[in-house]
C-alpha positions as CSV (number, residue, x, y, z in Angstrom):
1,M,0.0,0.0,0.0
2,G,2.8,2.3,0.9
3,R,4.5,1.9,-2.4
4,R,1.3,2.2,-4.3
5,S,0.6,5.5,-2.4
6,I,4.0,6.9,-3.2
7,S,3.7,5.9,-6.9
8,A,0.3,7.5,-7.1
9,V,1.6,10.7,-5.7
10,R,4.6,10.7,-8.0
11,T,2.6,10.2,-11.1
12,P,-0.8,11.8,-10.5
13,R,-3.4,12.2,-13.2
14,T,-4.0,15.8,-12.1
15,P,-1.3,18.5,-11.4
16,F,-2.0,18.2,-7.6
17,P,-2.8,15.3,-5.3
18,P,-6.5,14.7,-5.0
19,E,-6.7,15.8,-1.4
20,T,-5.0,19.1,-2.0
21,G,-5.8,19.8,-5.7
22,P,-8.9,22.1,-5.3
23,T,-7.3,24.1,-2.5
24,L,-4.1,24.7,-4.5
25,V,-5.8,25.4,-7.7
26,L,-8.0,28.0,-6.0
27,H,-4.9,29.5,-4.4
28,W,-3.0,29.9,-7.6
29,S,-6.0,31.2,-9.5
30,V,-6.4,34.0,-6.9
31,L,-2.7,34.7,-7.0
32,F,-2.7,34.9,-10.9
33,V,-5.6,37.3,-10.8
34,R,-3.9,39.5,-8.3
35,V,-0.6,39.5,-10.3
36,K,-2.5,40.4,-13.5
37,R,-4.2,43.4,-11.9
38,I,-1.0,44.9,-10.7
39,M,1.2,44.2,-13.7
40,P,2.7,47.6,-14.6
41,I,2.2,49.1,-18.1
42,Q,5.5,49.3,-19.9
43,T,6.1,52.0,-22.6
44,T,9.0,53.2,-24.7
45,A,9.6,56.9,-24.7
46,V,12.1,59.5,-25.9
47,K,13.4,61.3,-22.8
48,F,15.9,63.9,-22.0
49,S,17.7,64.5,-18.6
50,R,19.6,67.6,-19.6
51,T,19.3,70.4,-22.2
52,G,21.7,71.1,-25.1
53,L,21.9,70.1,-28.7
54,P,18.6,68.3,-29.3
55,E,20.1,65.3,-31.1
56,D,22.6,64.8,-28.3
57,V,20.3,65.0,-25.2
58,V,17.6,62.6,-26.3
59,E,17.6,58.9,-25.3
60,V,15.2,56.0,-25.8
61,S,14.0,54.6,-22.5
62,R,11.7,51.9,-21.2
63,M,9.5,53.2,-18.4
64,E,6.6,52.0,-16.3
65,L,3.3,53.9,-16.2
66,S,1.5,54.4,-12.9
67,D,-1.8,52.6,-12.2
68,L,-4.9,53.9,-14.0
69,R,-6.9,55.9,-11.4
70,P,-10.4,57.2,-11.4
71,N,-11.0,60.1,-13.9
72,Q,-7.8,59.1,-15.9
73,V,-7.3,57.6,-19.4
74,L,-4.6,55.4,-20.9
75,V,-3.7,56.7,-24.4
76,R,-1.8,54.7,-27.0
77,M,0.0,57.1,-29.3
78,Q,-0.2,56.8,-33.0
79,A,2.0,59.7,-34.3
80,A,3.7,62.9,-33.1
81,P,5.5,65.6,-35.1
82,I,8.8,67.3,-34.3
83,N,8.0,71.0,-34.0
84,P,10.4,74.0,-33.6
85,A,9.1,74.4,-30.0
86,D,10.1,70.8,-29.3
87,L,13.7,71.5,-30.3
88,N,13.7,74.7,-28.3
89,M,12.6,72.8,-25.2
90,L,15.4,70.3,-25.7
91,E,17.8,73.2,-26.0
92,G,16.4,74.8,-22.8
93,R,15.2,77.8,-24.7
94,Y,11.4,77.3,-24.5
95,A,9.2,79.5,-22.3
96,V,8.2,76.6,-20.1
97,Q,10.6,73.8,-19.2
98,P,9.6,70.6,-17.6
99,E,11.2,69.1,-14.6
100,L,13.9,66.7,-15.8
101,P,14.1,63.9,-16.7
102,A,11.1,64.3,-18.9
103,V,9.5,62.8,-22.0
104,A,9.8,65.1,-25.0
105,G,7.2,66.2,-27.5
106,M,4.3,68.6,-27.2
107,E,1.8,67.4,-29.8
108,G,0.4,64.2,-31.3
109,I,-2.6,61.9,-31.8
110,G,-3.5,58.8,-29.9
111,V,-6.3,56.4,-29.1
112,V,-8.0,55.9,-25.7
113,A,-6.9,52.4,-24.8
114,K,-8.6,52.3,-21.4
115,K,-10.4,54.7,-19.2
116,G,-10.9,54.8,-15.4
117,V,-14.1,55.2,-13.7
118,G,-15.7,58.6,-13.8
119,V,-14.5,59.7,-17.2
120,P,-17.5,61.1,-19.2
121,G,-17.7,61.8,-22.9
122,L,-14.8,59.5,-24.0
123,R,-14.9,55.9,-25.2
124,E,-12.2,53.3,-25.7
125,G,-10.9,53.4,-29.3
126,Q,-11.6,57.1,-29.7
127,Q,-8.8,59.3,-31.1
128,V,-7.7,62.2,-28.9
129,I,-5.2,65.0,-28.7
130,A,-3.8,66.6,-25.5
131,P,-2.8,70.2,-26.3
132,L,-1.5,71.1,-22.9
133,R,0.5,68.0,-22.1
134,T,4.2,67.6,-22.6
135,G,5.4,64.1,-23.4
136,S,4.0,62.9,-26.7
137,W,7.1,61.1,-28.0
138,C,6.1,57.8,-26.4
139,E,4.1,54.7,-27.0
140,A,1.5,55.4,-24.3
141,Y,0.7,57.8,-21.4
142,I,-1.8,58.2,-18.6
143,T,-3.4,61.6,-18.0
144,E,-6.6,63.1,-16.6
145,G,-9.6,62.6,-18.9
146,T,-10.1,66.4,-18.8
147,N,-6.7,66.9,-20.5
148,V,-7.6,65.2,-23.8
149,I,-9.9,66.4,-26.6
150,P,-11.7,63.9,-28.8
151,V,-11.1,64.1,-32.5
152,P,-13.9,63.4,-35.0
153,P,-13.7,59.9,-36.7
154,G,-12.2,59.6,-40.1
155,M,-9.4,62.1,-39.6
156,P,-6.1,61.3,-41.4
157,V,-3.7,60.2,-38.7
158,H,-0.7,62.2,-39.8
159,Q,-2.8,65.4,-40.2
160,A,-4.6,64.8,-36.9
161,A,-1.2,64.5,-35.2
162,M,-0.5,68.1,-36.2
163,L,-3.9,69.5,-35.3
164,A,-3.3,70.9,-31.8
165,I,-0.8,73.7,-32.5
166,N,-0.4,75.0,-36.0
167,P,-4.0,75.2,-37.3
168,P,-5.3,76.8,-34.1
169,T,-2.5,79.3,-34.1
170,A,-3.2,80.2,-37.7
171,W,-6.9,80.5,-36.9
172,H,-6.4,82.9,-34.1
173,L,-3.9,85.0,-36.0
174,L,-6.6,85.5,-38.7
175,H,-9.5,86.1,-36.3
176,R,-8.2,87.6,-33.0
177,F,-6.4,90.8,-33.8
178,V,-7.7,92.6,-36.8
179,R,-11.3,92.3,-38.2
180,L,-10.7,91.2,-41.7
181,H,-13.4,90.8,-44.4
182,P,-13.4,88.8,-47.7
183,G,-11.0,90.5,-50.1
184,D,-8.8,92.1,-47.4
185,W,-5.1,91.6,-47.5
186,L,-2.6,90.3,-44.9
187,I,1.1,89.7,-45.1
188,Q,3.3,87.1,-43.4
189,N,6.9,85.9,-43.2
190,A,7.9,82.2,-42.6
191,A,5.2,81.4,-45.1
192,N,6.6,77.9,-45.6
193,S,6.3,77.0,-41.9
194,G,3.5,74.8,-40.6
195,V,1.6,77.9,-39.3
196,G,2.3,79.8,-42.5
197,R,0.8,77.1,-44.7
198,C,-2.2,76.9,-42.5
199,V,-2.6,80.7,-42.7
200,I,-2.6,80.5,-46.5
201,Q,-5.2,77.7,-46.6
202,I,-7.6,79.1,-44.0
203,A,-7.4,82.6,-45.5
204,A,-8.2,81.2,-49.0
205,A,-11.2,79.3,-47.6
206,K,-12.4,82.6,-45.9
207,G,-11.9,84.7,-49.0
208,L,-8.9,86.6,-47.5
209,R,-5.9,87.5,-49.6
210,T,-2.4,86.8,-48.6
211,V,1.1,88.1,-49.3
212,S,3.6,85.4,-48.3
213,I,7.3,86.1,-47.9
214,V,9.8,83.3,-48.5
215,R,13.6,83.0,-48.7
216,R,13.8,80.4,-51.5
217,V,12.5,81.0,-55.0
218,E,11.5,77.3,-55.4
219,L,8.8,77.8,-52.8
220,V,6.9,80.4,-54.8
221,D,4.9,78.0,-57.1
222,E,4.3,75.5,-54.3
223,L,2.7,78.1,-51.9
224,R,0.7,79.5,-54.8
225,S,-0.7,76.1,-55.4
226,L,-1.9,76.1,-51.7
227,G,-3.9,79.2,-52.4
228,G,-1.4,81.9,-51.8
229,D,-2.3,85.1,-53.8
230,V,1.1,86.7,-53.8
231,V,4.3,84.9,-52.9
232,V,7.5,86.9,-53.0
233,V,11.1,86.3,-52.1
234,D,12.5,88.5,-49.4
235,G,14.9,91.3,-50.4
236,P,15.6,95.0,-50.3
237,Q,12.9,95.7,-52.9
238,L,10.2,93.8,-51.0
239,C,7.9,96.7,-50.3
240,D,7.9,97.9,-53.9
241,E,7.1,94.4,-55.1
242,V,4.3,93.9,-52.7
243,R,2.8,97.3,-53.5
244,E,2.8,96.4,-57.2
245,A,1.4,92.9,-56.8
246,T,-1.5,94.1,-54.6
247,G,-2.3,97.2,-56.5
248,G,-1.3,99.3,-53.5
249,A,-3.9,97.7,-51.2
250,A,-3.9,98.6,-47.5
251,I,-2.5,95.6,-45.6
252,R,-3.7,96.0,-42.0
253,L,-2.3,92.7,-40.6
254,G,1.3,91.4,-40.6
255,L,2.2,88.0,-39.1
256,N,5.8,87.5,-37.9
257,A,7.5,84.2,-37.0
258,T,11.1,85.2,-37.6
259,C,12.2,88.7,-36.4
260,G,15.5,89.8,-37.7
261,P,16.0,91.3,-41.2
262,I,12.9,89.7,-42.8
263,L,10.7,91.4,-40.2
264,K,12.5,94.7,-40.9
265,N,11.7,94.4,-44.6
266,M,8.1,93.4,-43.9
267,I,7.0,96.1,-41.5
268,P,7.0,98.9,-44.1
269,C,4.5,96.8,-46.1
270,V,1.9,97.1,-43.3
271,A,-0.4,100.0,-43.6
272,D,-0.5,102.9,-41.2
273,G,-2.5,101.9,-38.1
274,G,-1.9,98.3,-38.9
275,T,-0.9,95.5,-36.5
276,V,2.0,93.1,-36.5
277,V,1.5,89.9,-34.5
278,T,4.5,87.9,-33.5
279,Y,4.1,84.2,-32.8
280,G,7.7,82.9,-33.2
281,A,11.3,84.0,-33.4
282,M,13.0,81.6,-35.7
283,A,15.9,83.9,-36.4
284,R,16.5,84.1,-32.6
285,E,16.8,87.9,-32.8
286,P,14.8,90.4,-30.9
287,F,11.6,92.0,-32.2
288,I,12.4,95.5,-33.2
289,L,9.8,98.2,-34.1
290,S,11.4,101.5,-34.9
291,N,10.3,104.7,-33.3
292,A,9.2,106.0,-36.7
293,H,6.9,103.1,-37.3
294,L,5.6,103.2,-33.8
295,I,5.0,107.0,-33.5
296,F,4.4,108.3,-37.0
297,R,2.7,105.3,-38.5
298,D,0.9,104.0,-35.4
299,I,1.9,100.4,-36.0
300,A,0.8,98.2,-33.2
301,A,2.8,95.1,-32.0
302,R,1.1,92.1,-30.4
303,G,2.1,88.6,-29.5
304,F,0.3,85.2,-29.5
305,W,1.1,81.9,-27.9
306,I,-1.3,79.0,-28.4
307,A,-0.4,77.4,-25.1
308,A,-1.5,80.5,-23.2
309,W,-4.8,80.5,-25.1
310,Y,-5.5,76.9,-24.2
311,R,-4.9,77.6,-20.5
312,K,-7.4,80.4,-20.4
313,A,-10.0,79.0,-22.9
314,T,-13.3,77.6,-21.7
315,E,-14.5,74.2,-22.9
316,P,-17.1,75.8,-25.3
317,E,-14.4,78.0,-26.8
318,V,-12.2,74.9,-27.4
319,Q,-15.1,73.0,-28.9
320,E,-16.0,76.0,-31.2
321,L,-12.4,76.2,-32.4
322,F,-12.2,72.5,-33.4
323,A,-15.7,72.5,-34.8
324,A,-14.4,75.1,-37.3
325,L,-11.0,73.4,-38.0
326,C,-11.7,69.7,-38.0
327,P,-14.1,69.7,-41.1
328,M,-11.5,71.7,-43.0
329,L,-8.8,69.3,-42.1
330,K,-10.9,66.3,-42.9
331,A,-11.9,67.7,-46.3
332,G,-8.3,68.4,-47.1
333,K,-8.7,72.2,-47.0
334,I,-6.0,72.3,-44.4
335,H,-3.1,70.0,-45.2
336,C,0.5,70.0,-44.0
337,P,3.0,67.9,-46.0
338,V,5.0,65.2,-44.3
339,E,8.5,64.5,-45.5
340,A,9.4,61.5,-43.4
341,C,8.3,59.3,-40.5
342,Y,10.6,57.7,-38.0
343,P,10.2,55.0,-35.2
344,L,10.7,56.1,-31.6
345,F,14.0,54.2,-31.4
346,Q,15.6,56.6,-34.0
347,P,15.2,60.0,-32.2
348,R,18.6,61.3,-33.2
349,D,18.1,60.7,-36.9
350,A,14.6,62.1,-36.8
351,I,15.8,65.3,-35.0
352,L,18.7,65.8,-37.4
353,H,16.2,65.5,-40.3
354,A,13.8,67.9,-38.7
355,S,16.7,70.5,-38.2
356,R,17.6,70.4,-41.9
357,E,17.2,73.5,-44.1
358,G,15.0,73.2,-47.2
359,R,12.7,70.4,-46.0
360,S,9.5,69.8,-48.0
361,G,7.4,68.8,-45.0
362,K,7.2,67.8,-41.3
363,I,9.1,65.0,-39.7
364,L,7.0,62.7,-37.5
365,F,7.4,59.9,-35.1
366,E,5.1,56.9,-35.9
367,M,4.2,54.6,-33.1
368,G,1.9,52.2,-35.1
């Protein structure tokens, strides 16, 4: 009997002896469920622990996300662009710097993968953007449900990834500072930038007429094909060329993203009593408005930063903005070209590409 008992125990028909099987199976089932619930969510991210040359300070890192709490959502990223502001942040030059180490990237599109209890108005699988959140160069993130904005279905992923910054900036530049009517003129520099292209396209859709200043002659036909009325190459005769091309029209709004010599050439093109709005400083030179333009011509200088608008905007104001922009983007009336996409594990190559002069479009990270 003893040998038979030992043999039966050594070669059981079930994983556990009959007298202990149910108890042990229940024990391991409970343990498995508990382990499954607390398994951390792993994500790959592009992080930086110091500031300097953007391509030198970024690193790819695996990190754990915290548990999903009530009122929070888990977002799986799909795509994220590399904007000038992202490079400025990596350099330590941006207006607001995160506590380091930090995940880079200030814009992108993702999908709600999971939501905690108490999150209204969102569903799993819905595309969202998070305009006020830094840290989009990652596979996934967790944030408060109130920090994300749902995107209408059917939006092109790459275009939706660039929805939060450039199109809203262009919209406000055209609507916030000077009351323009169909047929009115405006002038802008950095016309080949993401914002500049959006300005051309939104203005064309609204019946406004644009003068766009570029530095390379090969951009003239391209920007005209977007709807630009007059596209001119910067130079000492700029004001004369603009006056001739517009028939001497009064240009009451000037949009500046460069400062430096191009701004100096553009300001005389703005009519007396006009307004120049600065939303960027790509030349990294100070904004200069001469005493003569300020005193004798009554030129007004204003500034705009989309992040500041988001912080102050009410939910109805944000909804109204995207209700105007999303149909235009979905219909292709607003389109920003994409030159190349990179995986997250190639941040250095992607940043070097984004820093190149003469690009034909944006550089994006693609997460799948």
